N, C-alpha and C positions, 0 to 999 in steps of 0.2 A: 504494500500500500504506500503510495507516494503522498507527498505533501499536497500536490495538486488534486489528487482524488479525495483527500480528507477535506480540503477547502471546498471542493465541489459538493461534497456531501453536506457540509454545513450550509452552504448557500442554497442548495436545493431543499434541504430540510427546513430552512428558515422560510422559504417561499411557500412550500407545501403546508407547513404549520400555520403560517399567517393566513393563508387562504382558508384552511380548515377552521381557524379561529373566527375569521370574518363571517363564514357561512353559518356558524353556530349561533342561534339567537340568544340574546341575553348577555350578561356580563360574566366573564370567566375569571375565577380567582386564581389565575396562574400568571407567572411572569413570562417575559419574552424568552429567557434562556430555556425554561421548561417547555415553552411552545416550540422552540427550535429542536429540542431533544425529541419531543413527540413527533415533529415533522420529519426528522431523520429516520426515526423508527418506522413511521408510516410510509415513507418513501422506500425504505428497504423491504418492508413487508409487502407493499404494493407491487414492487418489482418481482419479488419471489412468487407472489400469487399469480401475476401475469404469466410468468414462466411456467408455473404448474398448470395453469389453464390453457397453455399453448398459444397465448397471444404473441404473434410474431413481432419481432423488432423490425421497425421500418426505418428508412433513411431520414424520415421527417420526425414530427412529433408523434409519439405513441399515445394517442388520445385515450384509448381504453385503459392503458396502464396509468396514465395521469389521473383519470377519474377514480380509479381504484385507490391511488395514493391519497387523493384529496378526501375521499369518503373515509378512509382509515384515519386520516388526520382529524376529521370532524369527530369521529367516534373516540379517538384517543384524547383529544382536548376535552371532550365532554366527560369522559371517565376520570381523567386527572383532576379536572375542576371539581367534579362531584366528590372525589376522594379527599381533596384538600378542604373543601367546604365541610365535609363530614368530620374531619379530624380537628377542626377548630371549635366545634361545639362542645 
């Protein structure tokens, strides 16, 4: 794993996490670093899921894979926000 691939994962994770957070209604009680971590995990899981389902990698934007990643980010942000909210009570 190179520095470039690590930085790429952080940038993609930040974008995926931010989009997932924006699509989730209401206020989420998580910070941006945790949002980026959730986005990185969602991006990795979305890619893995796309490969398992046989979604082909194309020379352009892989829309199906991207949608999977964003949906996983929405679910991840919701779960983490719910867990953090529940732990403060």
